[in-house]
C-alpha positions in Angstrom: 20.4 14.8 -31.8 17.2 15.0 -33.8 13.6 14.2 -32.6 10.8 12.8 -34.8 7.3 12.4 -33.4 5.7 8.9 -33.1 2.4 10.1 -31.8 0.7 13.5 -31.6 0.6 13.5 -27.7 3.8 11.9 -26.7 6.6 9.6 -27.9 9.5 10.5 -30.2 12.3 8.7 -32.2 15.7 10.0 -31.2 18.1 10.2 -34.1 22.0 10.5 -34.2 22.7 9.1 -30.7 24.9 6.1 -29.9 23.8 5.0 -26.4 27.1 3.2 -25.8 28.9 6.5 -25.3 26.3 9.0 -24.1 27.6 12.5 -24.3 24.1 14.1 -24.6 22.5 12.9 -21.3 21.1 16.3 -20.4 19.5 16.6 -23.8 18.1 13.0 -23.5 16.8 13.6 -20.1 15.0 16.9 -21.2 13.4 14.9 -24.0 12.4 12.2 -21.6 10.7 14.8 -19.3 8.9 16.4 -22.3 7.9 13.5 -24.5 7.7 10.6 -21.9 8.8 7.8 -24.4 12.0 7.8 -26.4 12.9 5.3 -29.2 16.5 4.8 -30.2 17.0 2.5 -33.2 20.0 0.5 -34.2 21.6 0.3 -30.8 24.3 -2.2 -29.8 24.2 -2.1 -26.0 25.8 -5.0 -24.0 24.9 -5.4 -20.4 27.7 -3.1 -19.2 26.8 -0.2 -21.5 23.1 -0.8 -20.8 23.8 -0.6 -17.0 26.1 2.4 -17.4 23.2 4.3 -19.3 20.6 3.3 -16.8 22.7 4.7 -13.8 22.5 8.2 -15.3 18.7 8.2 -14.7 18.9 7.1 -11.0 19.3 4.1 -8.6 19.1 0.8 -10.3 16.2 -1.5 -9.2 17.7 -4.9 -8.3 15.2 -7.5 -9.4 17.4 -10.4 -8.4 17.3 -9.1 -4.9 13.6 -8.6 -5.2 13.1 -12.2 -6.1 15.0 -13.4 -3.1 18.0 -14.7 -5.2 21.1 -12.6 -4.4 22.3 -9.1 -4.0 24.3 -8.8 -7.2 22.7 -6.7 -9.9 21.9 -8.4 -13.2 20.2 -7.0 -16.2 16.6 -8.4 -16.3 15.7 -10.6 -19.2 12.1 -10.8 -20.4 12.1 -13.9 -22.5 10.6 -17.3 -23.3 14.1 -18.8 -23.7 15.6 -21.0 -21.0 19.5 -21.0 -20.3 19.8 -24.1 -22.3 18.3 -22.5 -25.4 15.0 -24.3 -25.1 11.6 -22.5 -24.9 9.9 -22.1 -21.6 6.8 -24.5 -21.4 3.6 -22.5 -21.8 2.2 -24.1 -18.6 5.3 -23.1 -16.5 4.8 -20.6 -13.7 7.7 -18.6 -15.1 5.8 -18.1 -18.3 2.6 -17.4 -16.6 4.3 -14.9 -14.4 5.5 -13.1 -17.6 2.1 -13.2 -19.0 1.1 -10.5 -16.5 3.3 -8.1 -18.6 0.4 -8.3 -21.1 -1.8 -6.4 -18.5 -1.6 -2.5 -18.6 0.8 -1.5 -16.0 3.6 0.8 -14.9 6.4 -1.0 -13.2 7.0 -1.5 -9.6 4.0 0.3 -7.9 3.9 -2.6 -5.5 7.5 -1.8 -4.1 8.4 0.6 -1.3 9.9 2.8 -4.2 8.3 2.6 -7.6 10.1 2.9 -10.9 11.0 6.2 -12.6 12.1 4.7 -15.9 12.5 1.4 -17.9 15.3 1.1 -20.4 14.1 -1.9 -22.6 16.1 -3.3 -25.5 15.2 -6.0 -28.1 17.8 -8.7 -28.7 15.6 -11.4 -30.3 12.2 -10.7 -31.9 9.6 -13.1 -33.4 8.4 -13.0 -37.0 5.1 -11.5 -36.0 3.4 -10.2 -32.8 5.2 -9.4 -29.6 4.6 -5.7 -29.8 4.7 -3.5 -26.8 2.0 -0.9 -26.5 2.1 2.4 -24.6 -0.4 5.1 -23.5 0.1 8.5 -22.3 -1.5 8.9 -18.9 -0.5 12.7 -19.2 -2.8 13.1 -22.1 -5.5 11.1 -20.4 -5.3 13.5 -17.4 -5.4 16.5 -19.6 -8.6 15.3 -21.2 -10.3 14.3 -18.0 -13.2 16.5 -16.6 -12.1 19.0 -14.0 -14.0 17.3 -11.3 -12.2 14.0 -11.9 -8.9 15.7 -12.0 -9.6 17.2 -8.6 -10.8 13.9 -7.2 -7.6 12.1 -8.5 -5.3 14.7 -7.0 -6.6 13.9 -3.5 -7.1 10.1 -3.8 -4.8 7.2 -3.4 -4.8 3.9 -5.2 -3.9 0.7 -3.3 -1.4 -1.5 -5.1 -0.6 -5.2 -4.6 1.3 -7.5 -6.9 -0.9 -10.5 -6.1 -3.8 -8.6 -7.6 -2.3 -8.4 -11.1 -0.9 -11.9 -10.9 -4.2 -13.4 -9.8 -5.8 -12.1 -13.0 -3.4 -14.4 -14.9 -3.3 -17.5 -12.8 -4.1 -17.9 -9.0 -1.2 -20.1 -8.5 1.1 -17.2 -9.1 0.2 -15.5 -5.8 2.1 -18.3 -4.1 5.4 -17.4 -5.6 7.7 -15.8 -3.0 8.6 -12.7 -5.2 4.8 -12.1 -5.7 3.4 -12.6 -2.1 6.2 -10.9 -0.2 5.0 -7.3 -0.7 2.4 -5.6 1.4 -0.1 -3.1 0.0 1.3 0.2 -1.3 -0.7 3.5 -1.6 0.2 6.0 -4.3 -1.6 9.2 -5.2 -3.5 8.9 -8.5 -1.8 12.0 -10.0 2.0 12.3 -10.4 3.1 16.0 -11.2 6.3 16.3 -13.1 8.6 18.5 -11.0 10.5 19.8 -14.1 7.5 21.1 -16.2 4.6 20.8 -13.9 2.6 18.5 -16.2 0.3 16.0 -14.3 -0.2 12.4 -15.3 -2.6 9.7 -14.0 -0.7 7.2 -11.9 -2.3 3.7 -11.8 -1.6 0.2 -12.9 -3.1 -3.3 -13.1 -1.6 -3.8 -9.7 -4.1 -1.3 -8.2 -7.1 -3.0 -6.8 -9.1 -0.4 -4.8 -9.1 3.3 -3.5 -8.0 4.3 0.0 -11.1 5.3 1.9 -13.7 3.7 -0.5 -15.5 0.3 0.0 -13.4 -2.2 -1.8 -15.9 -3.0 -4.5 -16.6 0.6 -5.2 -12.9 1.3 -5.2 -12.3 -1.5 -7.6 -14.9 -0.3 -10.0 -13.3 3.2 -9.8 -9.9 1.8 -10.6 -11.1 -0.3 -13.5 -13.0 2.7 -15.0 -9.8 4.8 -14.6 -7.7 2.2 -16.4 -10.2 2.1 -19.2 -10.1 5.9 -19.6 -6.3 5.9 -19.7 -6.0 3.1 -22.3 -8.2 4.5 -25.0 -6.8 4.0 -28.5 -6.3 7.7 -29.0 -3.6 7.8 -26.4 -1.8 4.7 -27.7 1.4 4.0 -29.4 2.2 0.3 -30.6 5.8 -0.5 -31.0 6.9 -3.1 -33.6 10.2 -4.4 -32.3 13.3 -4.6 -34.3 16.6 -6.0 -32.9 18.6 -3.1 -31.6 15.6 -1.0 -30.6 15.9 0.7 -27.3 12.8 2.3 -25.7 13.2 4.5 -22.6 10.0 5.7 -21.0 8.7 7.7 -18.0 6.9 5.3 -15.6 5.2 8.3 -14.0 3.3 9.2 -17.2 3.1 6.1 -19.3 1.3 2.7 -19.0 2.5 -0.3 -21.2 1.8 -3.9 -21.9 3.1 -6.6 -24.0 1.2 -8.4 -26.8 1.2 -12.1 -27.8 3.3 -13.7 -30.4 3.6 -17.3 -31.8 5.0 -19.1 -28.7 7.1 -21.6 -30.8 9.3 -18.5 -31.6 11.8 -17.0 -29.2 11.5 -13.3 -28.0 14.1 -11.7 -25.6 14.1 -8.3 -24.3 16.6 -6.8 -21.8 15.2 -4.5 -19.1 16.6 -2.2 -16.5 14.4 -0.1 -14.2 15.6 2.8 -12.1 13.8 3.8 -8.9 12.2 7.2 -8.6 13.7 9.7 -6.1 12.4 12.9 -4.3 13.9 14.8 -7.2 11.6 13.0 -9.6 8.5 14.0 -7.5 8.2 10.9 -5.4 7.2 12.7 -2.2 4.2 14.1 -4.0 2.7 10.7 -4.6 3.7 8.8 -1.6 1.0 8.5 1.1 -2.2 6.6 2.1 -2.2 3.9 4.8 
């Protein structure tokens, strides 16, 4: 297994690994903890091997159950293609819901247990656009003034899925899988229990700060997101079919980018939930 840097602060390409038969999981997990974002090119995962790989990282997040459909696990599809092969109409709520992926976020901060990791694979890519951008919130924390670091360690952001969806279209907040979740409070700093590195933990789902007036907290959260998403912390991934990206949700924000909507784009995603072994207890709290 050989690593090649993608950015000077985080993110590497992992060479010489076939993810269908992972025999190097301890080495992959060590790289995940150290570099936060791993790229594997030329992979040929089907849903079974994708799921088998994800289970090595922790409990699978069941998005079908989240959406109120059924309890059986299915690999999540992020796509503008319907089951009959047609493209989702641009005005459809399903499309608008996915547009929220173009806001800077880390996955599942609105859930009782947030995500540790996303394993995302490209199966159909457009001719142009459709990139996914990532920023290192570990680097952003390292560069923050000491006074801000101290404040973040003792402050909690309040997260609500309706907040991010309302930024795209107010109609989305009436969708059951959007409106069903109450506020969640997470500390603004997530320390990595393996190496002690600290990262800013926030998302577009965060709308204020526990203990602050709502407007003041909203301004603080907006400023923090701006700090984290500066270009110097950013890696932009140009997708190729067979690319698999695995990233640390505790230390990375991401967003999708637009593409010509008359072209299909399909990514397959599995998130795994964080556990106490991943440092979850350190960030849980608030109201």
